[in-house]
PDB file of N, CA, C, O and CB in Angstrom:
ATOM      1  N   MET A   1       0.858  -1.174   0.000  1.00  0.00           N
ATOM      2  CA  MET A   1       0.000   0.000   0.000  1.00  0.00           C
ATOM      3  C   MET A   1       0.905   1.238   0.000  1.00  0.00           C
ATOM      4  O   MET A   1       1.845   1.320   0.790  1.00  0.00           O
ATOM      5  CB  MET A   1      -0.977  -0.002   1.238  1.00  0.00           C
ATOM      6  N   PRO A   2       0.626   2.176  -0.865  1.00  0.00           N
ATOM      7  CA  PRO A   2       1.466   3.377  -0.924  1.00  0.00           C
ATOM      8  C   PRO A   2       1.358   4.202   0.369  1.00  0.00           C
ATOM      9  O   PRO A   2       0.341   4.152   1.061  1.00  0.00           O
ATOM     10  CB  PRO A   2       1.069   4.243  -2.136  1.00  0.00           C
ATOM     11  N   PRO A   3       2.399   4.946   0.680  1.00  0.00           N
ATOM     12  CA  PRO A   3       2.407   5.719   1.924  1.00  0.00           C
ATOM     13  C   PRO A   3       1.232   6.699   2.036  1.00  0.00           C
ATOM     14  O   PRO A   3       0.688   6.898   3.122  1.00  0.00           O
ATOM     15  CB  PRO A   3       3.709   6.481   2.036  1.00  0.00           C
ATOM     16  N   ARG A   4       0.852   7.295   0.935  1.00  0.00           N
ATOM     17  CA  ARG A   4      -0.246   8.265   0.982  1.00  0.00           C
ATOM     18  C   ARG A   4      -1.569   7.592   1.362  1.00  0.00           C
ATOM     19  O   ARG A   4      -2.355   8.149   2.129  1.00  0.00           O
ATOM     20  CB  ARG A   4      -0.388   8.972  -0.376  1.00  0.00           C
ATOM     21  N   ALA A   5      -1.804   6.420   0.836  1.00  0.00           N
ATOM     22  CA  ALA A   5      -3.025   5.674   1.169  1.00  0.00           C
ATOM     23  C   ALA A   5      -2.988   5.197   2.613  1.00  0.00           C
ATOM     24  O   ALA A   5      -4.008   5.213   3.302  1.00  0.00           O
ATOM     25  CB  ALA A   5      -3.203   4.474   0.222  1.00  0.00           C
ATOM     26  N   ARG A   6      -1.810   4.771   3.076  1.00  0.00           N
ATOM     27  CA  ARG A   6      -1.672   4.352   4.471  1.00  0.00           C
ATOM     28  C   ARG A   6      -1.978   5.494   5.424  1.00  0.00           C
ATOM     29  O   ARG A   6      -2.647   5.295   6.438  1.00  0.00           O
ATOM     30  CB  ARG A   6      -0.268   3.822   4.732  1.00  0.00           C
ATOM     31  N   ARG A   7      -1.499   6.679   5.109  1.00  0.00           N
ATOM     32  CA  ARG A   7      -1.769   7.845   5.966  1.00  0.00           C
ATOM     33  C   ARG A   7      -3.249   8.201   5.952  1.00  0.00           C
ATOM     34  O   ARG A   7      -3.795   8.604   6.979  1.00  0.00           O
ATOM     35  CB  ARG A   7      -0.935   9.055   5.510  1.00  0.00           C
ATOM     36  N   PHE A   8      -3.900   8.060   4.815  1.00  0.00           N
ATOM     37  CA  PHE A   8      -5.337   8.334   4.746  1.00  0.00           C
ATOM     38  C   PHE A   8      -6.120   7.343   5.597  1.00  0.00           C
ATOM     39  O   PHE A   8      -7.019   7.732   6.342  1.00  0.00           O
ATOM     40  CB  PHE A   8      -5.826   8.281   3.291  1.00  0.00           C
ATOM     41  N   VAL A   9      -5.778   6.065   5.488  1.00  0.00           N
ATOM     42  CA  VAL A   9      -6.451   5.036   6.283  1.00  0.00           C
ATOM     43  C   VAL A   9      -6.211   5.291   7.771  1.00  0.00           C
ATOM     44  O   VAL A   9      -7.129   5.156   8.580  1.00  0.00           O
ATOM     45  CB  VAL A   9      -5.952   3.620   5.886  1.00  0.00           C
ATOM     46  N   ALA A  10      -4.997   5.654   8.128  1.00  0.00           N
ATOM     47  CA  ALA A  10      -4.682   5.945   9.526  1.00  0.00           C
ATOM     48  C   ALA A  10      -5.452   7.172  10.016  1.00  0.00           C
ATOM     49  O   ALA A  10      -5.908   7.195  11.159  1.00  0.00           O
ATOM     50  CB  ALA A  10      -3.170   6.164   9.700  1.00  0.00           C
ATOM     51  N   SER A  11      -5.599   8.176   9.179  1.00  0.00           N
ATOM     52  CA  SER A  11      -6.351   9.379   9.563  1.00  0.00           C
ATOM     53  C   SER A  11      -7.812   9.041   9.842  1.00  0.00           C
ATOM     54  O   SER A  11      -8.389   9.507  10.825  1.00  0.00           O
ATOM     55  CB  SER A  11      -6.259  10.449   8.459  1.00  0.00           C
ATOM     56  N   VAL A  12      -8.393   8.245   8.987  1.00  0.00           N
ATOM     57  CA  VAL A  12      -9.786   7.827   9.199  1.00  0.00           C
ATOM     58  C   VAL A  12      -9.883   6.984  10.469  1.00  0.00           C
ATOM     59  O   VAL A  12     -10.835   7.124  11.237  1.00  0.00           O
ATOM     60  CB  VAL A  12     -10.319   7.028   7.972  1.00  0.00           C
ATOM     61  N   GLY A  13      -8.912   6.119  10.688  1.00  0.00           N
ATOM     62  CA  GLY A  13      -8.895   5.308  11.895  1.00  0.00           C
ATOM     63  C   GLY A  13      -8.766   6.135  13.161  1.00  0.00           C
ATOM     64  O   GLY A  13      -9.429   5.857  14.160  1.00  0.00           O
ATOM     65  N   VAL A  14      -7.915   7.151  13.121  1.00  0.00           N
ATOM     66  CA  VAL A  14      -7.751   8.034  14.284  1.00  0.00           C
ATOM     67  C   VAL A  14      -9.045   8.774  14.572  1.00  0.00           C
ATOM     68  O   VAL A  14      -9.462   8.864  15.727  1.00  0.00           O
ATOM     69  CB  VAL A  14      -6.606   9.040  14.052  1.00  0.00           C
ATOM     70  N   LEU A  15      -9.681   9.301  13.545  1.00  0.00           N
ATOM     71  CA  LEU A  15     -10.945  10.014  13.752  1.00  0.00           C
ATOM     72  C   LEU A  15     -12.021   9.097  14.327  1.00  0.00           C
ATOM     73  O   LEU A  15     -12.747   9.486  15.242  1.00  0.00           O
ATOM     74  CB  LEU A  15     -11.431  10.621  12.435  1.00  0.00           C
ATOM     75  N   ALA A  16     -12.122   7.893  13.798  1.00  0.00           N
ATOM     76  CA  ALA A  16     -13.114   6.946  14.309  1.00  0.00           C
ATOM     77  C   ALA A  16     -12.805   6.581  15.762  1.00  0.00           C
ATOM     78  O   ALA A  16     -13.712   6.523  16.592  1.00  0.00           O
ATOM     79  CB  ALA A  16     -13.151   5.675  13.433  1.00  0.00           C
ATOM     80  N   PHE A  17     -11.550   6.338  16.066  1.00  0.00           N
ATOM     81  CA  PHE A  17     -11.181   5.993  17.428  1.00  0.00           C
ATOM     82  C   PHE A  17     -11.466   7.140  18.386  1.00  0.00           C
ATOM     83  O   PHE A  17     -11.972   6.912  19.485  1.00  0.00           O
ATOM     84  CB  PHE A  17      -9.715   5.608  17.494  1.00  0.00           C
ATOM     85  N   LEU A  18     -11.152   8.360  17.992  1.00  0.00           N
ATOM     86  CA  LEU A  18     -11.382   9.505  18.875  1.00  0.00           C
ATOM     87  C   LEU A  18     -12.862   9.737  19.127  1.00  0.00           C
ATOM     88  O   LEU A  18     -13.249  10.114  20.233  1.00  0.00           O
ATOM     89  CB  LEU A  18     -10.761  10.758  18.284  1.00  0.00           C
ATOM     90  N   ILE A  19     -13.691   9.517  18.119  1.00  0.00           N
ATOM     91  CA  ILE A  19     -15.135   9.642  18.329  1.00  0.00           C
ATOM     92  C   ILE A  19     -15.589   8.616  19.362  1.00  0.00           C
ATOM     93  O   ILE A  19     -16.354   8.944  20.269  1.00  0.00           O
ATOM     94  CB  ILE A  19     -15.911   9.453  16.994  1.00  0.00           C
ATOM     95  N   PHE A  20     -15.124   7.383  19.230  1.00  0.00           N
ATOM     96  CA  PHE A  20     -15.464   6.336  20.187  1.00  0.00           C
ATOM     97  C   PHE A  20     -14.928   6.665  21.577  1.00  0.00           C
ATOM     98  O   PHE A  20     -15.631   6.482  22.572  1.00  0.00           O
ATOM     99  CB  PHE A  20     -14.914   4.990  19.717  1.00  0.00           C
ATOM    100  N   TRP A  21     -13.695   7.147  21.653  1.00  0.00           N
ATOM    101  CA  TRP A  21     -13.055   7.456  22.931  1.00  0.00           C
ATOM    102  C   TRP A  21     -13.804   8.569  23.664  1.00  0.00           C
ATOM    103  O   TRP A  21     -14.061   8.458  24.863  1.00  0.00           O
ATOM    104  CB  TRP A  21     -11.590   7.860  22.711  1.00  0.00           C
ATOM    105  N   VAL A  22     -14.149   9.627  22.958  1.00  0.00           N
ATOM    106  CA  VAL A  22     -14.876  10.735  23.585  1.00  0.00           C
ATOM    107  C   VAL A  22     -16.255  10.274  24.031  1.00  0.00           C
ATOM    108  O   VAL A  22     -16.699  10.616  25.127  1.00  0.00           O
ATOM    109  CB  VAL A  22     -15.000  11.928  22.616  1.00  0.00           C
ATOM    110  N   TRP A  23     -16.936   9.500  23.188  1.00  0.00           N
ATOM    111  CA  TRP A  23     -18.249   8.976  23.566  1.00  0.00           C
ATOM    112  C   TRP A  23     -18.145   8.121  24.828  1.00  0.00           C
ATOM    113  O   TRP A  23     -18.974   8.242  25.731  1.00  0.00           O
ATOM    114  CB  TRP A  23     -18.854   8.151  22.411  1.00  0.00           C
ATOM    115  N   GLY A  24     -17.140   7.267  24.893  1.00  0.00           N
ATOM    116  CA  GLY A  24     -16.949   6.427  26.068  1.00  0.00           C
ATOM    117  C   GLY A  24     -16.615   7.227  27.311  1.00  0.00           C
ATOM    118  O   GLY A  24     -17.123   6.931  28.393  1.00  0.00           O
ATOM    119  N   ALA A  25     -15.764   8.240  27.173  1.00  0.00           N
ATOM    120  CA  ALA A  25     -15.399   9.061  28.330  1.00  0.00           C
ATOM    121  C   ALA A  25     -16.599   9.833  28.858  1.00  0.00           C
ATOM    122  O   ALA A  25     -16.796   9.928  30.070  1.00  0.00           O
ATOM    123  CB  ALA A  25     -14.275  10.032  27.961  1.00  0.00           C
ATOM    124  N   VAL A  26     -17.394  10.379  27.960  1.00  0.00           N
ATOM    125  CA  VAL A  26     -18.582  11.113  28.388  1.00  0.00           C
ATOM    126  C   VAL A  26     -19.587  10.177  29.040  1.00  0.00           C
ATOM    127  O   VAL A  26     -20.205  10.527  30.046  1.00  0.00           O
ATOM    128  CB  VAL A  26     -19.225  11.836  27.200  1.00  0.00           C
ATOM    129  N   SER A  27     -19.752   8.996  28.475  1.00  0.00           N
ATOM    130  CA  SER A  27     -20.688   8.018  29.048  1.00  0.00           C
ATOM    131  C   SER A  27     -20.240   7.575  30.435  1.00  0.00           C
ATOM    132  O   SER A  27     -21.058   7.462  31.348  1.00  0.00           O
ATOM    133  CB  SER A  27     -20.818   6.796  28.126  1.00  0.00           C
ATOM    134  N   LEU A  28     -18.959   7.328  30.592  1.00  0.00           N
ATOM    135  CA  LEU A  28     -18.460   6.893  31.898  1.00  0.00           C
ATOM    136  C   LEU A  28     -18.454   8.027  32.921  1.00  0.00           C
ATOM    137  O   LEU A  28     -18.616   7.781  34.116  1.00  0.00           O
ATOM    138  CB  LEU A  28     -17.057   6.326  31.754  1.00  0.00           C
ATOM    139  N   SER A  29     -18.272   9.240  32.473  1.00  0.00           N
ATOM    140  CA  SER A  29     -18.195  10.349  33.416  1.00  0.00           C
ATOM    141  C   SER A  29     -19.517  10.582  34.146  1.00  0.00           C
ATOM    142  O   SER A  29     -19.520  11.127  35.249  1.00  0.00           O
ATOM    143  CB  SER A  29     -17.779  11.613  32.692  1.00  0.00           C
ATOM    144  N   THR A  30     -20.628  10.183  33.555  1.00  0.00           N
ATOM    145  CA  THR A  30     -21.914  10.351  34.234  1.00  0.00           C
ATOM    146  C   THR A  30     -22.060   9.367  35.393  1.00  0.00           C
ATOM    147  O   THR A  30     -22.898   9.569  36.272  1.00  0.00           O
ATOM    148  CB  THR A  30     -23.068  10.168  33.241  1.00  0.00           C
ATOM    149  N   ARG A  31     -21.263   8.313  35.402  1.00  0.00           N
ATOM    150  CA  ARG A  31     -21.344   7.310  36.460  1.00  0.00           C
ATOM    151  C   ARG A  31     -20.358   7.567  37.600  1.00  0.00           C
ATOM    152  O   ARG A  31     -20.338   6.819  38.578  1.00  0.00           O
ATOM    153  CB  ARG A  31     -21.099   5.940  35.882  1.00  0.00           C
ATOM    154  N   LEU A  32     -19.552   8.602  37.486  1.00  0.00           N
ATOM    155  CA  LEU A  32     -18.557   8.887  38.516  1.00  0.00           C
ATOM    156  C   LEU A  32     -19.217   9.480  39.756  1.00  0.00           C
ATOM    157  O   LEU A  32     -20.236  10.164  39.655  1.00  0.00           O
ATOM    158  CB  LEU A  32     -17.486   9.844  37.978  1.00  0.00           C
ATOM    159  N   PRO A  33     -18.636   9.216  40.925  1.00  0.00           N
ATOM    160  CA  PRO A  33     -19.159   9.873  42.123  1.00  0.00           C
ATOM    161  C   PRO A  33     -18.852  11.367  42.088  1.00  0.00           C
ATOM    162  O   PRO A  33     -17.973  11.820  41.355  1.00  0.00           O
ATOM    163  CB  PRO A  33     -18.565   9.235  43.394  1.00  0.00           C
ATOM    164  N   ASP A  34     -19.578  12.105  42.877  1.00  0.00           N
ATOM    165  CA  ASP A  34     -19.412  13.560  42.906  1.00  0.00           C
ATOM    166  C   ASP A  34     -18.247  13.920  43.827  1.00  0.00           C
ATOM    167  O   ASP A  34     -18.429  14.551  44.869  1.00  0.00           O
ATOM    168  CB  ASP A  34     -20.722  14.262  43.378  1.00  0.00           C
ATOM    169  N   ASN A  35     -17.051  13.506  43.420  1.00  0.00           N
ATOM    170  CA  ASN A  35     -15.842  13.736  44.190  1.00  0.00           C
ATOM    171  C   ASN A  35     -14.825  14.377  43.250  1.00  0.00           C
ATOM    172  O   ASN A  35     -14.549  13.857  42.168  1.00  0.00           O
ATOM    173  CB  ASN A  35     -15.291  12.401  44.820  1.00  0.00           C
ATOM    174  N   PHE A  36     -14.276  15.504  43.674  1.00  0.00           N
ATOM    175  CA  PHE A  36     -13.367  16.257  42.815  1.00  0.00           C
ATOM    176  C   PHE A  36     -12.137  15.439  42.420  1.00  0.00           C
ATOM    177  O   PHE A  36     -11.730  15.454  41.259  1.00  0.00           O
ATOM    178  CB  PHE A  36     -12.932  17.534  43.514  1.00  0.00           C
ATOM    179  N   LEU A  37     -11.550  14.732  43.372  1.00  0.00           N
ATOM    180  CA  LEU A  37     -10.321  13.994  43.072  1.00  0.00           C
ATOM    181  C   LEU A  37     -10.574  12.825  42.121  1.00  0.00           C
ATOM    182  O   LEU A  37      -9.753  12.540  41.250  1.00  0.00           O
ATOM    183  CB  LEU A  37      -9.690  13.481  44.362  1.00  0.00           C
ATOM    184  N   VAL A  38     -11.702  12.157  42.289  1.00  0.00           N
ATOM    185  CA  VAL A  38     -12.043  11.056  41.381  1.00  0.00           C
ATOM    186  C   VAL A  38     -12.241  11.588  39.971  1.00  0.00           C
ATOM    187  O   VAL A  38     -11.745  11.000  39.010  1.00  0.00           O
ATOM    188  CB  VAL A  38     -13.317  10.318  41.861  1.00  0.00           C
ATOM    189  N   GLN A  39     -12.952  12.682  39.839  1.00  0.00           N
ATOM    190  CA  GLN A  39     -13.183  13.273  38.521  1.00  0.00           C
ATOM    191  C   GLN A  39     -11.888  13.787  37.914  1.00  0.00           C
ATOM    192  O   GLN A  39     -11.666  13.641  36.712  1.00  0.00           O
ATOM    193  CB  GLN A  39     -14.201  14.408  38.615  1.00  0.00           C
ATOM    194  N   LEU A  40     -11.038  14.382  38.725  1.00  0.00           N
ATOM    195  CA  LEU A  40      -9.746  14.868  38.232  1.00  0.00           C
ATOM    196  C   LEU A  40      -8.902  13.711  37.704  1.00  0.00           C
ATOM    197  O   LEU A  40      -8.312  13.810  36.629  1.00  0.00           O
ATOM    198  CB  LEU A  40      -8.987  15.616  39.347  1.00  0.00           C
ATOM    199  N   LEU A  41      -8.844  12.627  38.451  1.00  0.00           N
ATOM    200  CA  LEU A  41      -8.080  11.465  38.011  1.00  0.00           C
ATOM    201  C   LEU A  41      -8.666  10.868  36.737  1.00  0.00           C
ATOM    202  O   LEU A  41      -7.927  10.523  35.814  1.00  0.00           O
ATOM    203  CB  LEU A  41      -8.038  10.409  39.112  1.00  0.00           C
ATOM    204  N   PHE A  42      -9.980  10.746  36.682  1.00  0.00           N
ATOM    205  CA  PHE A  42     -10.631  10.181  35.498  1.00  0.00           C
ATOM    206  C   PHE A  42     -10.333  11.014  34.257  1.00  0.00           C
ATOM    207  O   PHE A  42      -9.942  10.470  33.224  1.00  0.00           O
ATOM    208  CB  PHE A  42     -12.144  10.087  35.714  1.00  0.00           C
ATOM    209  N   TYR A  43     -10.516  12.335  34.350  1.00  0.00           N
ATOM    210  CA  TYR A  43     -10.303  13.173  33.175  1.00  0.00           C
ATOM    211  C   TYR A  43      -8.822  13.261  32.798  1.00  0.00           C
ATOM    212  O   TYR A  43      -8.498  13.441  31.624  1.00  0.00           O
ATOM    213  CB  TYR A  43     -10.859  14.569  33.422  1.00  0.00           C
ATOM    214  N   ALA A  44      -7.933  13.138  33.763  1.00  0.00           N
ATOM    215  CA  ALA A  44      -6.505  13.114  33.451  1.00  0.00           C
ATOM    216  C   ALA A  44      -6.153  11.846  32.666  1.00  0.00           C
ATOM    217  O   ALA A  44      -5.423  11.901  31.675  1.00  0.00           O
ATOM    218  CB  ALA A  44      -5.665  13.196  34.749  1.00  0.00           C
ATOM    219  N   VAL A  45      -6.677  10.712  33.118  1.00  0.00           N
ATOM    220  CA  VAL A  45      -6.409   9.450  32.419  1.00  0.00           C
ATOM    221  C   VAL A  45      -7.081   9.448  31.049  1.00  0.00           C
ATOM    222  O   VAL A  45      -6.473   9.043  30.058  1.00  0.00           O
ATOM    223  CB  VAL A  45      -6.899   8.246  33.257  1.00  0.00           C
ATOM    224  N   ALA A  46      -8.326   9.897  30.991  1.00  0.00           N
ATOM    225  CA  ALA A  46      -9.043   9.925  29.708  1.00  0.00           C
ATOM    226  C   ALA A  46      -8.399  10.915  28.739  1.00  0.00           C
ATOM    227  O   ALA A  46      -8.358  10.669  27.533  1.00  0.00           O
ATOM    228  CB  ALA A  46     -10.524  10.293  29.927  1.00  0.00           C
ATOM    229  N   GLY A  47      -7.906  12.010  29.255  1.00  0.00           N
ATOM    230  CA  GLY A  47      -7.299  13.023  28.393  1.00  0.00           C
ATOM    231  C   GLY A  47      -5.948  12.633  27.841  1.00  0.00           C
ATOM    232  O   GLY A  47      -5.603  13.008  26.721  1.00  0.00           O
ATOM    233  N   MET A  48      -5.183  11.890  28.609  1.00  0.00           N
ATOM    234  CA  MET A  48      -3.856  11.483  28.151  1.00  0.00           C
ATOM    235  C   MET A  48      -3.825  10.068  27.603  1.00  0.00           C
ATOM    236  O   MET A  48      -2.909   9.714  26.861  1.00  0.00           O
ATOM    237  CB  MET A  48      -2.871  11.602  29.274  1.00  0.00           C
ATOM    238  N   GLY A  49      -4.801   9.263  27.953  1.00  0.00           N
ATOM    239  CA  GLY A  49      -4.776   7.861  27.586  1.00  0.00           C
ATOM    240  C   GLY A  49      -5.154   7.554  26.154  1.00  0.00           C
ATOM    241  O   GLY A  49      -4.924   6.439  25.686  1.00  0.00           O
ATOM    242  N   TRP A  50      -5.721   8.503  25.450  1.00  0.00           N
ATOM    243  CA  TRP A  50      -6.171   8.209  24.085  1.00  0.00           C
ATOM    244  C   TRP A  50      -5.006   7.969  23.134  1.00  0.00           C
ATOM    245  O   TRP A  50      -5.176   7.275  22.132  1.00  0.00           O
ATOM    246  CB  TRP A  50      -7.028   9.347  23.562  1.00  0.00           C
ATOM    247  N   GLY A  51      -3.852   8.510  23.410  1.00  0.00           N
ATOM    248  CA  GLY A  51      -2.734   8.380  22.480  1.00  0.00           C
ATOM    249  C   GLY A  51      -2.072   7.021  22.488  1.00  0.00           C
ATOM    250  O   GLY A  51      -1.551   6.577  21.465  1.00  0.00           O
ATOM    251  N   VAL A  52      -2.086   6.354  23.628  1.00  0.00           N
ATOM    252  CA  VAL A  52      -1.385   5.073  23.753  1.00  0.00           C
ATOM    253  C   VAL A  52      -1.924   4.014  22.787  1.00  0.00           C
ATOM    254  O   VAL A  52      -1.125   3.351  22.126  1.00  0.00           O
ATOM    255  CB  VAL A  52      -1.494   4.562  25.181  1.00  0.00           C
ATOM    256  N   PRO A  53      -3.249   3.824  22.677  1.00  0.00           N
ATOM    257  CA  PRO A  53      -3.732   2.808  21.734  1.00  0.00           C
ATOM    258  C   PRO A  53      -3.484   3.159  20.268  1.00  0.00           C
ATOM    259  O   PRO A  53      -3.563   2.288  19.401  1.00  0.00           O
ATOM    260  CB  PRO A  53      -5.202   2.590  21.942  1.00  0.00           C
ATOM    261  N   LEU A  54      -3.188   4.410  19.989  1.00  0.00           N
ATOM    262  CA  LEU A  54      -2.974   4.819  18.596  1.00  0.00           C
ATOM    263  C   LEU A  54      -1.535   4.664  18.125  1.00  0.00           C
ATOM    264  O   LEU A  54      -1.273   4.784  16.928  1.00  0.00           O
ATOM    265  CB  LEU A  54      -3.392   6.246  18.422  1.00  0.00           C
ATOM    266  N   PHE A  55      -0.595   4.400  19.026  1.00  0.00           N
ATOM    267  CA  PHE A  55       0.803   4.266  18.626  1.00  0.00           C
ATOM    268  C   PHE A  55       1.019   3.231  17.527  1.00  0.00           C
ATOM    269  O   PHE A  55       1.718   3.533  16.560  1.00  0.00           O
ATOM    270  CB  PHE A  55       1.635   3.905  19.819  1.00  0.00           C
ATOM    271  N   PRO A  56       0.456   2.023  17.625  1.00  0.00           N
ATOM    272  CA  PRO A  56       0.683   1.051  16.537  1.00  0.00           C
ATOM    273  C   PRO A  56       0.130   1.525  15.192  1.00  0.00           C
ATOM    274  O   PRO A  56       0.749   1.300  14.152  1.00  0.00           O
ATOM    275  CB  PRO A  56       0.050  -0.287  16.898  1.00  0.00           C
ATOM    276  N   LEU A  57      -1.013   2.169  15.209  1.00  0.00           N
ATOM    277  CA  LEU A  57      -1.596   2.668  13.954  1.00  0.00           C
ATOM    278  C   LEU A  57      -0.717   3.747  13.343  1.00  0.00           C
ATOM    279  O   LEU A  57      -0.495   3.751  12.132  1.00  0.00           O
ATOM    280  CB  LEU A  57      -3.013   3.218  14.194  1.00  0.00           C
ATOM    281  N   LEU A  58      -0.221   4.649  14.155  1.00  0.00           N
ATOM    282  CA  LEU A  58       0.626   5.718  13.632  1.00  0.00           C
ATOM    283  C   LEU A  58       1.987   5.180  13.166  1.00  0.00           C
ATOM    284  O   LEU A  58       2.548   5.676  12.189  1.00  0.00           O
ATOM    285  CB  LEU A  58       0.825   6.800  14.700  1.00  0.00           C
ATOM    286  N   LYS A  59       2.510   4.180  13.855  1.00  0.00           N
ATOM    287  CA  LYS A  59       3.751   3.552  13.390  1.00  0.00           C
ATOM    288  C   LYS A  59       3.542   2.888  12.034  1.00  0.00           C
ATOM    289  O   LYS A  59       4.386   2.991  11.143  1.00  0.00           O
ATOM    290  CB  LYS A  59       4.253   2.516  14.417  1.00  0.00           C
ATOM    291  N   TRP A  60       2.408   2.204  11.888  1.00  0.00           N
ATOM    292  CA  TRP A  60       2.114   1.547  10.623  1.00  0.00           C
ATOM    293  C   TRP A  60       1.960   2.582   9.488  1.00  0.00           C
ATOM    294  O   TRP A  60       2.398   2.343   8.362  1.00  0.00           O
ATOM    295  CB  TRP A  60       0.834   0.696  10.755  1.00  0.00           C
ATOM    296  N   ALA A  61       1.343   3.714   9.795  1.00  0.00           N
ATOM    297  CA  ALA A  61       1.128   4.738   8.772  1.00  0.00           C
ATOM    298  C   ALA A  61       2.450   5.338   8.285  1.00  0.00           C
ATOM    299  O   ALA A  61       2.571   5.727   7.124  1.00  0.00           O
ATOM    300  CB  ALA A  61       0.224   5.844   9.319  1.00  0.00           C
ATOM    301  N   GLU A  62       3.425   5.410   9.170  1.00  0.00           N
ATOM    302  CA  GLU A  62       4.690   6.024   8.802  1.00  0.00           C
ATOM    303  C   GLU A  62       5.745   5.012   8.352  1.00  0.00           C
ATOM    304  O   GLU A  62       6.879   5.382   8.048  1.00  0.00           O
ATOM    305  CB  GLU A  62       5.216   6.815   9.961  1.00  0.00           C
ATOM    306  N   LYS A  63       5.365   3.739   8.312  1.00  0.00           N
ATOM    307  CA  LYS A  63       6.327   2.704   7.922  1.00  0.00           C
ATOM    308  C   LYS A  63       6.736   2.908   6.473  1.00  0.00           C
ATOM    309  O   LYS A  63       5.895   3.176   5.616  1.00  0.00           O
ATOM    310  CB  LYS A  63       5.731   1.286   8.122  1.00  0.00           C
ATOM    311  N   GLY A  64       7.992   2.785   6.209  1.00  0.00           N
ATOM    312  CA  GLY A  64       8.504   3.008   4.869  1.00  0.00           C
ATOM    313  C   GLY A  64       8.536   1.776   4.084  1.00  0.00           C
ATOM    314  O   GLY A  64       8.945   1.794   2.923  1.00  0.00           O
TER     315      GLY A  64
END
């Protein structure tokens, strides 16, 4: 697969994953207790955790 097509597929994959990730984070956030520290920890993990599952996809997109 040419590099340009791989990057396009990866871009679509990233967008689809982010839509799912945001939907999941919002859905789970309604079930959290009304505690500031719990919410802070949840949003910190949700905010930074989205990149880790995308590393293999981005590596594949940039593979020569």
